[in-house]
C-alpha positions as CSV (number, residue, x, y, z in Angstrom):
1,X,96.2,94.7,37.9
2,X,99.2,96.5,36.5
3,X,98.7,97.8,32.9
4,X,101.9,100.0,32.5
5,X,102.2,102.6,29.8
6,X,99.8,102.5,26.9
7,X,98.5,104.4,23.9
8,X,95.0,104.8,22.4
9,X,94.8,102.5,19.3
10,X,93.4,104.2,16.2
11,X,93.4,102.8,12.7
12,X,95.3,105.9,11.5
13,X,98.3,105.1,13.7
14,X,98.0,101.3,13.8
15,X,101.4,100.8,12.1
16,X,103.1,103.3,14.4
17,X,101.6,101.7,17.5
18,X,102.9,98.3,16.4
19,X,106.4,99.7,16.1
20,X,106.5,102.0,19.2
21,X,108.9,100.6,21.9
22,X,107.7,100.2,25.5
23,X,104.0,99.9,24.8
24,X,102.5,97.6,27.4
25,X,98.8,98.0,26.4
26,X,96.4,99.8,24.2
27,X,92.8,101.1,24.4
28,X,90.4,100.9,21.5
29,X,87.1,102.7,21.1
30,X,84.6,99.9,21.5
31,X,82.0,101.2,19.0
32,X,84.7,101.1,16.3
33,X,85.2,97.4,16.6
34,X,83.1,94.5,15.3
35,X,81.6,91.9,17.7
36,X,83.2,88.9,16.0
37,X,86.6,89.8,14.6
38,X,89.4,92.3,15.1
39,X,91.3,94.5,12.6
40,X,94.5,92.8,11.6
41,X,96.9,95.2,13.4
42,X,94.9,94.9,16.6
43,X,94.8,91.1,16.3
44,X,98.6,91.1,15.9
45,X,99.0,93.1,19.1
46,X,96.8,90.6,20.9
47,X,98.9,87.7,19.6
48,X,102.0,89.5,21.0
49,X,100.3,89.5,24.4
50,X,99.5,93.2,24.4
51,X,96.4,93.9,26.5
52,X,93.6,95.7,24.8
53,X,90.9,97.5,26.8
54,X,87.6,98.5,25.1
55,X,86.6,102.1,25.8
56,X,82.9,102.8,25.2
57,X,81.5,106.2,24.3
58,X,77.8,105.7,23.7
59,X,76.2,104.1,26.8
60,X,75.4,107.5,28.4
61,X,75.3,106.1,31.9
62,X,74.8,109.5,33.3
63,X,71.6,110.0,31.3
64,X,68.1,109.8,32.8
65,X,67.2,106.7,30.8
66,X,68.3,103.2,31.8
67,X,71.2,101.7,29.8
68,X,70.2,100.2,26.5
69,X,70.5,96.4,26.6
70,X,71.7,96.2,23.1
71,X,74.6,98.6,23.7
72,X,75.5,96.8,26.9
73,X,75.5,93.5,25.0
74,X,77.8,94.9,22.3
75,X,80.2,96.2,24.9
76,X,80.2,92.9,26.6
77,X,80.9,91.0,23.3
78,X,83.9,93.2,22.6
79,X,85.3,92.7,26.0
80,X,85.0,88.9,25.5
81,X,86.5,89.1,22.0
82,X,89.5,91.0,23.3
83,X,90.0,89.0,26.5
84,X,90.0,92.4,28.2
85,X,90.6,92.7,32.0
86,X,88.1,95.5,32.2
87,X,86.0,97.9,30.2
88,X,85.6,101.6,30.5
89,X,83.0,104.3,29.8
90,X,82.2,107.9,30.8
91,X,80.3,109.7,33.5
92,X,78.2,111.6,30.9
93,X,74.9,111.8,29.1
94,X,74.8,111.6,25.3
95,X,71.1,111.7,24.6
96,X,67.9,113.1,26.1
97,X,64.2,113.4,25.5
98,X,62.1,110.3,24.7
99,X,59.5,108.6,26.8
100,X,60.5,110.0,30.1
101,X,59.7,113.5,28.9
102,X,57.1,112.6,26.2
103,X,59.3,114.5,23.7
104,X,61.4,113.5,20.6
105,X,64.7,111.8,21.4
106,X,67.8,113.9,20.8
107,X,71.4,112.8,20.3
108,X,74.3,115.0,21.4
109,X,77.0,113.2,19.4
110,X,79.2,114.2,22.3
111,X,79.8,113.5,26.0
112,X,77.9,116.1,28.1
113,X,78.4,116.7,31.8
114,X,76.1,115.2,34.4
115,X,74.9,117.7,37.1
116,X,76.7,117.0,40.4
117,X,73.4,116.7,42.3
118,X,72.1,113.9,44.6
119,X,69.3,113.2,42.0
120,X,71.8,112.7,39.2
121,X,74.0,110.6,41.5
122,X,71.1,108.3,42.4
123,X,70.3,107.8,38.7
124,X,74.0,107.3,37.7
125,X,74.5,104.7,40.5
126,X,71.5,102.7,39.4
127,X,72.6,102.8,35.8
128,X,76.1,101.7,36.8
129,X,74.7,98.7,38.7
130,X,72.7,97.7,35.6
131,X,75.8,97.9,33.5
132,X,78.0,96.0,36.0
133,X,75.4,93.1,36.0
134,X,75.5,92.9,32.2
135,X,79.3,93.1,31.7
136,X,81.7,90.1,32.0
137,X,84.5,92.1,33.5
138,X,84.9,95.1,35.9
139,X,83.8,98.5,34.8
140,X,85.7,101.8,35.2
141,X,84.2,105.2,34.5
142,X,86.0,108.3,33.3
143,X,85.5,111.9,34.4
144,X,84.8,114.2,31.4
145,X,85.8,117.7,30.3
146,X,83.1,120.3,30.1
147,X,82.6,123.7,28.6
148,X,79.5,124.5,30.7
149,X,78.6,124.2,34.3
150,X,75.2,123.2,35.7
151,X,73.6,125.7,38.1
152,X,72.8,124.5,41.6
153,X,75.3,121.7,41.9
154,X,75.4,120.1,45.4
155,X,78.7,118.2,45.2
156,X,82.3,118.8,44.0
157,X,83.7,116.5,41.4
158,X,85.8,114.7,44.0
159,X,82.8,114.2,46.3
160,X,80.6,113.0,43.4
161,X,83.2,110.4,42.3
162,X,83.8,109.3,45.9
163,X,80.1,108.7,46.5
164,X,79.8,106.8,43.2
165,X,82.7,104.5,44.2
166,X,81.3,104.0,47.7
167,X,77.8,103.0,46.5
168,X,78.7,100.9,43.5
169,X,82.3,99.7,43.8
170,X,83.0,100.9,40.3
171,X,86.6,101.7,39.3
172,X,87.7,105.1,38.1
173,X,89.5,106.1,34.9
174,X,90.9,109.5,35.7
175,X,91.7,111.8,32.8
176,X,94.1,114.4,34.0
177,X,93.6,116.5,30.8
178,X,89.9,116.7,31.7
179,X,90.8,117.9,35.2
180,X,92.9,120.7,33.6
181,X,90.1,121.5,31.1
182,X,87.7,121.9,33.9
183,X,90.2,124.1,35.7
184,X,90.4,126.5,32.8
185,X,86.7,126.4,31.8
186,X,85.0,126.1,35.1
187,X,87.5,127.4,37.6
188,X,87.8,124.0,39.4
189,X,91.0,123.3,41.2
190,X,92.5,120.0,40.0
191,X,94.5,119.7,43.2
192,X,91.4,119.9,45.3
193,X,89.7,117.4,43.1
194,X,92.6,115.0,43.5
195,X,92.5,115.5,47.3
196,X,88.9,114.4,47.4
197,X,89.2,111.5,45.0
198,X,89.3,107.8,46.2
199,X,92.6,107.3,44.4
200,X,92.7,103.7,45.5
201,X,89.8,103.1,43.0
202,X,91.8,104.3,40.0
203,X,92.1,101.6,37.3
204,X,94.2,103.8,35.0
205,X,94.8,107.4,33.8
206,X,94.3,109.2,30.5
207,X,96.7,111.9,29.3
208,X,95.8,114.0,26.3
209,X,96.4,117.3,24.5
210,X,94.3,120.3,23.8
211,X,94.4,124.0,23.0
212,X,93.2,127.2,24.6
213,X,91.3,129.7,22.5
214,X,89.5,132.9,23.7
215,X,89.8,131.8,27.3
216,X,88.3,128.4,26.7
217,X,90.2,125.1,26.8
218,X,89.3,122.7,24.0
219,X,90.0,119.1,24.8
220,X,90.8,118.3,21.2
221,X,93.0,115.1,21.5
222,X,94.6,116.5,18.4
223,X,97.4,118.6,19.9
224,X,100.5,117.8,21.9
225,X,100.2,117.2,25.7
226,X,101.0,120.5,27.5
227,X,103.0,121.1,30.6
228,X,100.0,122.0,32.8
229,X,98.4,118.6,32.0
230,X,101.7,116.8,32.9
231,X,101.7,118.9,36.1
232,X,98.3,117.4,37.0
233,X,99.6,113.9,36.3
234,X,102.5,114.6,38.7
235,X,100.0,115.7,41.4
236,X,98.1,112.5,40.9
237,X,101.3,110.5,41.0
238,X,102.2,112.1,44.3
239,X,99.1,110.6,45.8
240,X,99.1,107.1,44.2
241,X,101.0,104.9,41.8
242,X,98.4,104.4,39.0
243,X,98.2,100.9,37.6
244,X,98.2,102.3,34.1
245,X,98.7,105.5,32.2
246,X,97.6,106.0,28.6
247,X,98.3,108.6,25.9
248,X,95.2,109.5,23.9
249,X,95.3,111.0,20.4
250,X,92.2,111.1,18.1
251,X,93.1,113.4,15.2
252,X,95.8,115.3,13.4
253,X,98.2,112.4,14.2
254,X,101.9,113.3,14.4
255,X,104.8,111.1,13.2
256,X,105.7,108.1,15.4
257,X,108.7,110.0,16.8
258,X,106.5,112.7,18.3
259,X,104.2,110.1,19.8
260,X,107.3,108.4,21.3
261,X,108.4,111.8,22.7
262,X,105.1,112.3,24.4
263,X,105.2,108.9,25.9
264,X,108.7,109.6,27.2
265,X,107.5,112.8,28.8
266,X,104.8,110.8,30.6
267,X,107.3,108.2,31.8
268,X,109.6,111.0,33.1
269,X,106.7,112.7,34.9
270,X,105.8,109.5,36.7
271,X,109.4,108.7,37.6
272,X,110.2,112.1,39.0
273,X,107.0,112.8,41.0
274,X,107.4,112.5,44.8
275,X,106.3,109.2,46.3
276,X,102.7,108.8,47.3
277,X,101.9,109.2,51.0
278,X,99.6,106.8,52.9
279,X,95.9,107.3,52.0
280,X,94.0,109.6,54.3
281,X,90.4,108.7,55.2
282,X,87.9,111.1,53.6
283,X,84.7,112.3,55.2
284,X,81.6,111.6,53.0
285,X,79.5,114.5,52.0
286,X,76.2,114.7,54.0
287,X,73.2,114.1,51.9
288,X,69.6,115.2,52.4
289,X,66.8,112.7,52.8
290,X,66.3,111.0,49.4
291,X,63.2,112.0,47.4
292,X,61.4,110.0,44.8
293,X,61.2,110.9,41.1
294,X,64.9,111.5,40.5
295,X,64.8,110.1,37.0
296,X,62.0,112.3,35.9
297,X,63.7,115.4,37.3
298,X,67.0,114.5,35.7
299,X,65.3,113.8,32.4
300,X,63.6,117.2,32.3
301,X,66.8,119.0,33.1
302,X,68.9,117.1,30.6
303,X,66.4,117.5,27.8
304,X,66.2,121.2,28.4
305,X,69.9,121.6,28.2
306,X,70.3,119.4,25.1
307,X,67.4,121.1,23.3
308,X,69.2,124.4,23.8
309,X,72.4,123.0,22.5
310,X,71.2,121.2,19.4
311,X,67.6,122.3,18.7
312,X,67.6,126.1,19.2
313,X,65.5,126.0,22.3
314,X,66.0,128.8,24.9
315,X,68.8,128.5,27.4
316,X,67.7,126.9,30.6
317,X,67.7,129.3,33.6
318,X,71.1,129.6,35.4
319,X,73.3,128.6,32.5
320,X,76.0,130.8,31.0
321,X,74.5,131.7,27.6
322,X,77.8,132.6,26.1
323,X,79.3,129.2,27.1
324,X,76.2,127.4,25.8
325,X,76.8,129.1,22.4
326,X,80.4,127.9,22.4
327,X,79.3,124.4,23.2
328,X,76.5,124.5,20.6
329,X,78.9,125.6,17.9
330,X,81.4,122.9,19.0
331,X,78.8,120.2,18.8
332,X,77.7,121.3,15.3
333,X,81.4,121.4,14.1
334,X,82.0,118.0,15.5
335,X,78.9,116.6,13.9
336,X,80.0,118.0,10.5
337,X,83.5,116.5,11.0
338,X,82.2,113.0,11.9
339,X,79.7,113.0,9.0
340,X,82.5,113.9,6.6
341,X,84.5,110.9,7.9
342,X,81.6,108.4,7.7
343,X,80.5,109.7,4.3
344,X,83.6,111.2,2.7
345,X,81.8,111.4,-0.7
346,X,79.7,114.3,0.6
347,X,82.6,116.8,1.0
348,X,84.1,115.5,-2.3
349,X,80.8,116.2,-4.1
350,X,80.0,119.5,-2.4
351,X,83.6,120.8,-2.2
352,X,84.0,124.0,-0.1
353,X,80.2,124.3,0.2
354,X,80.0,121.1,2.3
355,X,80.7,122.7,5.7
356,X,78.5,125.8,5.5
357,X,75.7,123.8,4.0
358,X,75.9,121.1,6.8
359,X,76.1,123.7,9.6
360,X,73.1,125.5,8.2
361,X,71.3,122.1,8.1
362,X,72.4,121.1,11.6
363,X,71.2,124.4,13.0
364,X,67.6,123.5,12.5
365,X,67.7,119.7,12.5
366,X,69.0,118.0,15.6
367,X,70.6,114.6,15.4
368,X,68.2,111.8,16.3
369,X,70.1,108.8,15.1
370,X,73.5,107.7,14.0
371,X,75.9,109.6,11.9
372,X,75.2,107.5,8.7
373,X,71.5,108.3,9.1
374,X,72.5,112.0,9.6
375,X,74.6,112.0,6.4
376,X,71.7,110.5,4.4
377,X,69.2,113.0,5.8
378,X,71.5,115.9,5.0
379,X,71.8,114.7,1.4
380,X,68.0,114.4,1.1
381,X,67.6,117.8,2.6
382,X,69.8,119.3,0.0
383,X,68.1,117.5,-2.9
384,X,64.6,118.6,-1.8
385,X,65.9,122.2,-1.7
386,X,67.3,121.8,-5.2
387,X,70.9,121.9,-4.1
388,X,73.6,121.9,-5.1
389,X,73.1,124.4,-7.9
390,X,75.6,122.7,-10.2
391,X,73.7,120.0,-12.1
392,X,76.6,117.5,-12.3
393,X,77.1,117.7,-8.5
394,X,73.4,117.4,-7.9
395,X,73.3,114.2,-10.1
396,X,76.3,112.8,-8.2
397,X,74.6,113.6,-4.9
398,X,71.4,112.0,-6.1
399,X,73.2,108.8,-7.1
400,X,75.0,108.7,-3.8
401,X,71.7,109.1,-1.9
402,X,69.9,106.6,-4.1
403,X,72.6,104.0,-3.5
404,X,72.4,104.2,0.3
405,X,68.8,105.1,1.0
406,X,66.3,102.7,2.5
407,X,62.8,102.5,1.0
408,X,60.9,105.6,1.8
409,X,57.2,106.1,2.4
410,X,55.5,107.3,-0.8
411,X,54.9,110.7,0.8
412,X,58.6,111.5,1.3
413,X,59.6,110.0,-2.1
414,X,56.9,112.1,-3.8
415,X,58.3,115.2,-2.1
416,X,61.8,114.4,-3.5
417,X,60.4,113.7,-7.0
418,X,58.5,117.0,-7.1
419,X,61.5,119.0,-5.8
420,X,64.3,117.3,-7.9
421,X,63.3,118.3,-11.5
422,X,65.2,117.1,-14.5
423,X,64.7,113.6,-16.0
424,X,68.0,112.2,-14.8
425,X,67.4,113.2,-11.2
426,X,63.8,112.1,-11.3
427,X,64.9,108.6,-12.5
428,X,67.5,108.5,-9.8
429,X,65.0,109.4,-7.1
430,X,62.5,106.8,-8.4
431,X,65.2,104.2,-8.0
432,X,65.1,104.6,-4.2
433,X,62.5,101.9,-3.9
434,X,65.1,99.4,-5.1
435,X,67.9,101.0,-3.1
436,X,69.7,99.7,-0.1
437,X,70.4,101.0,3.4
438,X,74.0,101.1,4.6
439,X,73.6,103.0,7.8
């Protein structure tokens, strides 16, 4: 299957994507699409014969729990709606806790690295087989970028991916920007990783920009593609001719001319790399005798890490505490940014106070559901605390909360009524029982 040169489709650049020359295909975030209809610009691309690949971000196939049937069904529906030749997801975990650890469920709101251990590989392979059985088209999985390293890893990234492909037959989506990120942040050689990869399993390649700050590479997808990332692409091209290469951009979108320039740099890199040699057989990593209980062990380890990142728990033994702090702050900042996007009225009402107030809230209240639920809980938290201090802003926040809140148990409604004060706010809070839930 030859895809060619593509770009990540985002609503903010939909018009530019329609006009860019030489776009063979696009990739769309699956969770941002409806099951039964497409946005107009994406539908027009499909009518022109442009291939659209749905790219999932919420399955968490590297997590200890088995894949959620509802999320799998939604991804399958989008693949069918798009007539896609394949779907893609990530080798990552995005939630932890819950029944396997008899603890509250936690959401990361971000892709977190899977430990490269035989236990984690066993769990991932089983989850991949479950997903493959539920999807109508082939599945490809992406390597992710990471700020932190797991202690006691037993496999390199290349060995881990090679074992995954050998056991499941899954395809690979190789992100060369993520290989560069892991080189800066974890000291991993991208050339060595490419040498160990089963390049014949590559479905396509991601290229994206980032920025280095204080010795840490942040895979932002909001900055231009750098020369080191293109160098990793050239290294990959010297080993195989990838079926497709895609430029990702998720924020701070540049003019169409700059996007076209980045696509041209990708084409040039592919065209000038030396030809790929014949594949060399790779030796498989020797594994110890398998032991039972892999899911339980992975669940405990992932819950401990996520609790440290989002719930203020102590750092698990063996982790770099400074890096955990960087990751924790990055997760909180991303959470604040996404809540501001799904509920733009909140920063409008709170002004410059939005971000510090949200980060203070997030520091003691981990995310347990979706971002709309998070926005609603944040607003309720402020109102119970008597914030914001400005009465007009508090009235607007109460009206916003009331308009979106689901019916609350009397105990929680009573707390809000007692805390709110003022007849207008009290009337607004009482209106909750007739309110609606939009998240």
